[in-house]
N, C-alpha and C positions, 0 to 999 in steps of 0.2 A: 563406390566411394568417390566423392567429388575431389577435385584437385586441392582445394583448400584443406579439406579433412586429411587428405593424404600427406600434404606438407606438414600439417600440424602433428600428425602421428609420427612422421619422420623426425621432427624436432624433439618430440618426447623420447623417441628411441635413441637419438643421438645423445640427448641430455642424460638419459638413463645409462647408456653405455659409458659416457664420460665419467659419471658419478661412480659407476662400478669399477672402472679402471683406476680412478684416484683412490678409492677405498681399498682396493686390492694392493695398490702400491704402498699405502700407509701400513698395511699389515705385513707386507713383505719387504719393507725398506731395509730392515736389518739384513735380510738375505742378500739384497742387492749390494749393500755396503760390504758384506763379508765376501761376496764374489769378486768385487773390485779389489779389495785388500789381498785376497788370495791370488788374484791375477798378477798383481804387481810384485808380490813376494816370490813368485815362481815364474818360470819361463812361459808356461802356457796353461790354460785351463781346458781340460778335455770336454768334449761334447757331452759325454756321459755325466760328468760332474755337474755341468750346467743344467742338463735336463733333470737330473736327480734333485738338485737343490731347488730349482724353480717349480718342480712338480709336487713339492710337499703340500700336504693339506693346509688349508687356512687355519690360523690359530683360532681356538674356540674356548669358551668358558662354560659351555653347557654342562660339562661334567661336574662343575662346582655347584650347580643349582640345587642339588639335593644334599650337598655336604653341609651338615649343621654347623661346622666350625667356620665355613666360608660365608654362609648366608648373611651374617650381620655386616660383612664388608663388601658385598657385591656392588651395591649401589654406589658406595664411595669409590670403589675401583672404577666403575663405569663413568662416574663424574670426572675422575682423573684422566681416563682415556679420552673423553670428549674434549677436555681442555687441552690435552697434549696434541690431539689431532687439529684443533683450532690453531694452536701455535704453529705446528708444522705447515699447515696449509697457508696460513697468513705469510709465513716465511717464504714458502714456495712462490706465492703470488707476488710478493715484494721482489724477490730475486728475478722473477720472470719479467715483471713490468719495468723495473729500474736497474737491470743488469749493468748497463753501461755506466750509469751514475755511481753504482755501488763499487764497480771496479776502480773508479777514480778516487773513491773515499777510503779504500783499504789502506790502512796505515803501515802494516808490516806483514811480511810473509810468516812471521812467528805466530800470528794470530789465526784463529780458525777463519776460513774463507767467508763464512756466513755470519761473522760476528755482528756486523752492522745491521744486516737484515733481520737477524734473530732478535736483536735489541729493539728494532723498530716494531717487530711483531709483538714482543712483550709489552712495549709501550702501548700499542693498540689494545691489547687485552686488558692491561691495567687501567687505561683511560675509559674503557667500556666494560668495567667489571660487572655492573648491574645487567648489562646486555648478556654477558657471558653466563652469569648466574641464571638469567631467565632461559637462555638456550639449554643449559644443563637441566634445569627444573622441568621445562616443557618436554624435553627428550625423555627423561625418566618417568614423567607422568603419562605420556602418550605411548610409551614403549616399555611396559613392565618386563623386567628381565626374564621371567620364566617363559615368555613367548618369543624372545628374540635372541640372537647370538651377537658376538662381538662385531662382526662385519656390518650389522645393521646400525649399530651405534656409530661406527666409523663413517658410514655413508651419511648419517644424519649430520655429523660434525663437519664433514667435507662440504655438504650443501650449506650448512650454516656459515662456514668460513667464507664461502663464495659470496653469500649475502652480506656478511659483515664488510668484506673488502670492497665490494661494489658500492 
């Protein structure tokens, strides 16, 4: 393998690993928040507790694919997941890129730390609603739910958010 091909494959592997990490983090974000809350309400969090909580299997919706009551709602649920991940990822990117500016814009400790960045992310989504609708539509068309699981839709949305932000 030539040097250029090797570097190109390394870039794909890095991009793929980054996408996988971001998607995993989206699915486990509640767990991370719960661990932080648990930590600050008690003196210490045991290694066993941390390992147990972070070792849980990924959330999945495959068990709903054959459920006749759930089937009519699966695509709507996935559309909501995609939009939520877009919002979360845009918020994360705004926080990352404009952290210093956002700290100076914070009006009060009473408000959620990410109020300004989440409002900016919502504004981006609302201002680009046709793009968001297209992202959701293309995702659901190219990835029929019976062939994919929740993590795959999260990865798609993470990648789409990166494209939207850049």
